[in-house]
C-alpha positions as CSV (number, residue, x, y, z in Angstrom):
1,M,-19.1,-23.8,-9.6
2,T,-20.6,-21.3,-7.0
3,K,-17.0,-22.5,-5.9
4,Q,-15.2,-21.1,-7.7
5,I,-16.5,-17.0,-7.6
6,P,-14.8,-16.3,-5.0
7,N,-11.5,-17.3,-6.5
8,L,-12.5,-15.5,-9.7
9,F,-11.6,-12.7,-7.4
10,T,-9.4,-13.4,-5.8
11,L,-7.5,-13.9,-9.6
12,A,-8.8,-10.7,-10.2
13,N,-6.3,-8.6,-6.9
14,L,-3.5,-10.9,-9.2
15,V,-4.4,-9.1,-12.7
16,F,-4.3,-6.3,-11.6
17,G,-1.2,-6.4,-9.1
18,C,0.4,-7.6,-11.9
19,I,-0.9,-4.8,-14.4
20,A,0.2,-2.0,-11.9
21,I,3.9,-4.1,-12.6
22,V,3.4,-3.6,-16.2
23,L,1.8,-0.2,-16.3
24,A,5.3,1.1,-14.0
25,L,7.8,-0.1,-15.9
26,Q,6.8,1.7,-18.5
27,T,7.4,5.6,-16.7
28,Q,9.8,7.2,-17.7
29,T,11.3,10.9,-15.9
30,V,11.7,14.3,-17.7
31,I,15.1,15.9,-17.0
32,I,15.7,19.1,-17.6
33,Y,18.6,21.0,-18.0
34,T,19.0,25.1,-17.7
35,G,21.8,26.9,-19.2
36,E,25.0,26.5,-17.3
37,D,24.3,25.3,-14.1
38,F,22.5,21.7,-13.4
39,S,18.7,22.4,-13.0
40,S,15.9,19.1,-13.0
41,S,12.3,19.1,-12.7
42,F,9.9,15.8,-12.6
43,D,6.3,14.8,-13.3
44,I,4.3,11.7,-13.0
45,P,4.3,10.0,-16.3
46,E,0.6,8.3,-16.6
47,N,1.3,5.1,-16.6
48,L,3.1,5.7,-12.6
49,S,-0.1,7.4,-11.3
50,L,-2.6,4.6,-13.6
51,A,-0.3,0.9,-12.1
52,A,-0.9,3.0,-7.9
53,L,-4.8,3.4,-9.4
54,C,-4.3,-0.8,-10.0
55,L,-3.9,-1.5,-6.3
56,Y,-7.2,0.3,-5.7
57,A,-8.6,-2.0,-8.1
58,A,-6.8,-4.5,-6.8
59,A,-8.0,-4.1,-2.8
60,L,-10.9,-3.6,-3.9
61,V,-11.8,-7.2,-5.5
62,D,-9.6,-8.5,-1.9
63,F,-12.1,-7.3,0.0
64,L,-14.8,-8.6,-2.6
65,D,-13.8,-12.3,-2.4
66,G,-14.1,-12.8,1.1
67,F,-17.8,-10.3,0.7
68,V,-18.4,-12.7,-2.2
69,A,-16.9,-15.9,-0.4
70,R,-19.4,-15.5,3.5
71,M,-22.8,-14.9,0.6
72,C,-22.4,-18.3,-1.1
73,K,-21.1,-19.8,2.5
74,V,-17.8,-21.3,1.1
75,S,-14.8,-21.4,2.6
76,S,-11.6,-23.6,1.4
77,E,-7.8,-24.3,2.6
78,M,-7.3,-23.4,-1.0
79,G,-8.9,-20.0,-1.1
80,K,-6.6,-18.8,1.8
81,Q,-2.9,-19.4,0.0
82,L,-4.8,-18.4,-3.8
83,D,-5.6,-14.3,-1.5
84,S,-2.1,-14.6,0.2
85,L,-0.6,-15.8,-3.5
86,A,-2.6,-12.6,-4.9
87,D,-1.8,-10.3,-2.6
88,V,2.3,-10.5,-2.1
89,V,1.8,-9.7,-6.1
90,S,-0.6,-6.8,-5.4
91,F,0.7,-5.2,-2.0
92,G,4.4,-6.7,-2.3
93,A,5.8,-7.0,-6.4
94,A,3.8,-3.9,-7.2
95,P,4.4,-1.6,-4.5
96,G,7.9,-2.5,-4.4
97,V,8.4,-1.5,-8.4
98,I,6.7,1.1,-7.2
99,L,9.3,2.2,-4.5
100,Y,12.3,1.7,-7.2
101,Q,10.5,3.5,-10.1
102,L,10.1,6.7,-7.0
103,L,13.6,6.4,-5.8
104,R,14.9,5.6,-10.1
105,M,12.6,9.1,-10.3
106,S,14.7,11.1,-7.6
107,Y,18.1,10.1,-7.8
108,M,18.1,12.1,-11.7
109,R,16.6,15.3,-10.6
110,E,20.3,15.3,-8.8
111,E,23.5,15.7,-10.7
112,N,25.4,12.3,-12.6
113,G,21.6,10.8,-11.5
114,M,21.6,9.2,-14.4
115,E,24.9,7.5,-13.6
116,V,24.0,6.1,-10.3
117,S,24.6,2.4,-9.8
118,M,20.8,0.4,-10.1
119,L,22.5,-1.5,-6.5
120,W,20.8,1.7,-4.9
121,M,16.8,1.0,-5.8
122,L,16.8,-1.9,-4.9
123,P,16.1,-1.1,-1.1
124,A,12.8,-0.8,-2.3
125,F,12.0,-4.2,-2.7
126,I,12.7,-5.0,0.9
127,L,9.4,-3.9,1.7
128,T,8.4,-7.3,-1.2
129,A,10.6,-9.1,0.9
130,A,8.8,-7.9,4.2
131,A,5.0,-8.2,2.4
132,A,6.0,-12.1,1.9
133,Y,6.7,-13.1,5.5
134,R,3.8,-11.0,6.2
135,L,1.1,-13.2,4.2
136,A,3.1,-16.8,5.8
137,K,2.8,-14.9,9.1
138,F,-0.5,-14.8,8.9
139,N,-0.8,-18.5,7.4
140,L,0.3,-19.8,10.3
141,D,-1.8,-17.7,12.3
142,T,-5.3,-19.1,13.6
143,E,-5.8,-16.2,16.2
144,Q,-5.9,-12.8,13.8
145,H,-10.0,-12.2,13.4
146,Y,-10.9,-9.1,15.4
147,G,-6.6,-7.8,15.1
148,F,-4.1,-8.5,13.2
149,K,-0.3,-9.5,14.2
150,G,1.9,-6.2,12.0
151,V,0.2,-3.7,9.6
152,P,-1.0,-6.2,7.1
153,T,0.3,-6.1,4.0
154,P,-3.1,-4.1,1.8
155,A,-2.3,-1.4,4.5
156,A,0.7,-1.3,3.2
157,G,1.2,-1.0,0.1
158,L,-1.8,0.7,-0.2
159,L,0.0,3.6,1.5
160,V,3.0,3.3,-1.3
161,A,0.5,3.4,-4.1
162,S,-1.2,6.7,-3.1
163,L,2.7,8.3,-3.3
164,P,2.6,8.7,-6.8
165,L,-1.4,9.5,-7.8
166,I,-0.3,12.5,-4.5
167,L,2.5,13.6,-6.8
168,H,0.1,13.5,-9.7
169,Y,-2.9,14.9,-8.7
170,G,-1.7,16.8,-5.8
171,S,-2.7,17.2,-2.2
172,G,-3.6,21.2,-1.6
173,M,-0.4,21.9,0.2
174,I,2.5,23.1,-0.9
175,N,6.3,21.2,-0.7
176,V,5.0,18.1,-1.2
177,N,6.2,17.0,-4.2
178,E,9.7,17.9,-3.0
179,L,9.3,16.4,0.5
180,L,8.0,12.5,-1.6
181,V,10.5,11.7,-4.1
182,N,13.1,12.7,-1.4
183,K,15.6,9.7,-1.3
184,W,16.2,9.7,2.4
185,L,12.8,9.4,3.2
186,L,11.4,6.7,0.8
187,Y,14.1,5.3,2.2
188,G,13.1,5.5,5.1
189,L,9.3,4.8,3.8
190,I,11.4,1.5,3.4
191,L,12.3,0.4,6.8
192,V,9.5,1.6,8.4
193,L,6.9,-0.1,6.3
194,S,8.7,-3.1,6.1
195,W,9.3,-3.5,9.9
196,L,5.2,-2.8,10.3
197,M,4.4,-5.9,8.8
198,V,6.8,-8.3,10.3
199,S,6.2,-7.0,13.7
200,N,3.9,-8.6,16.4
201,L,2.3,-5.2,17.4
202,P,-1.7,-5.2,18.0
203,I,-3.4,-3.8,14.8
204,L,-6.2,-3.3,14.2
205,A,-9.0,-5.0,11.5
206,M,-11.6,-3.0,10.7
207,K,-14.2,-6.0,12.0
208,F,-16.6,-4.0,13.5
209,K,-17.9,-7.0,16.1
210,D,-21.2,-5.8,16.8
211,L,-23.3,-2.5,16.1
212,T,-22.9,-0.6,19.5
213,I,-20.5,2.5,19.2
214,A,-18.8,1.2,21.9
215,N,-16.8,-2.1,21.0
216,N,-16.3,-0.3,18.3
217,L,-15.4,3.3,18.8
218,P,-11.9,3.7,17.7
219,R,-13.2,2.1,14.2
220,V,-15.9,4.4,14.0
221,I,-13.1,7.3,15.0
222,L,-10.7,6.2,11.3
223,V,-13.7,6.5,9.2
224,V,-14.4,9.3,10.3
225,I,-11.2,10.9,10.2
226,G,-11.1,8.7,6.7
227,I,-13.8,10.7,5.4
228,L,-13.0,14.3,6.7
229,S,-9.7,14.0,5.1
230,A,-11.0,13.0,2.2
231,V,-12.7,15.9,1.4
232,F,-9.8,18.0,2.4
233,L,-6.8,16.6,1.7
234,K,-7.5,14.3,-1.3
235,W,-4.7,12.0,-2.0
236,L,-2.7,13.2,0.6
237,A,-5.3,11.4,3.3
238,V,-4.3,7.9,2.9
239,P,-1.1,8.7,4.4
240,V,-2.9,10.2,7.6
241,I,-5.4,7.3,8.1
242,F,-2.3,5.2,8.3
243,I,-1.0,7.2,10.5
244,A,-4.4,7.3,12.3
245,Y,-4.8,4.2,11.7
246,I,-1.5,2.9,14.0
247,I,-2.3,5.5,16.5
248,L,-5.5,4.8,17.3
249,S,-4.2,0.3,17.0
250,L,-2.0,1.3,20.1
251,A,-3.9,3.3,21.5
252,F,-6.8,1.1,21.8
253,K,-5.0,-2.3,22.2
254,S,-7.2,-3.5,25.0
255,K,-10.1,-3.4,21.3
256,T,-7.8,-5.3,19.4
257,S,-8.4,-8.5,20.2
258,T,-6.8,-11.3,18.3
């Protein structure tokens, strides 16, 4: 029975991802027409924000399943495969649905936006496909311990999940909302994140090799950036941390050991 405890955490990750998809699909966009001229405004529905929070819950239990597995001293090939299957849903499919809804909301703020074909929203699932490819590649590579080849799927998924939370809870910065519902920025984000996941860029794993600062300098810097940005930028801290993560990974290639 002890051997199955980590798998229960992994399945909880999967369930949170499924709940996130359901919640994301229940959203509505508020369109306002004023006078003879077309104008629109938007609200980020509560359900889309809850969907995003579910992905952070999924990330938490995703971290805990490995922690529990080490505590229970159990490891299995089934657990590894199950973890990837759960991640495809929570950090691939669910973020794809969130991006689909954000694109839909972006188009609906335009004149005749309700008549836009669904085809214009489907690029959101390029990210889902890239996440699946990234996880399959990871499962076949036995060398990625203290570093990754390409951005980990959970990191990309959580970046996407931060967008509704920034829009809903605020960022402390002017005009960020307008930027985050710009369809061209969303399309660009989809392409960049998808490429980062399937690439072979050397990316840091947040596993500390030992207790020395010298051997973990980029990780320590990232933790400090994370704390400071969380205090001052609220949910906007997530994109800031993500960008810092990429920059530090590339700047400290010698410490990104695979």
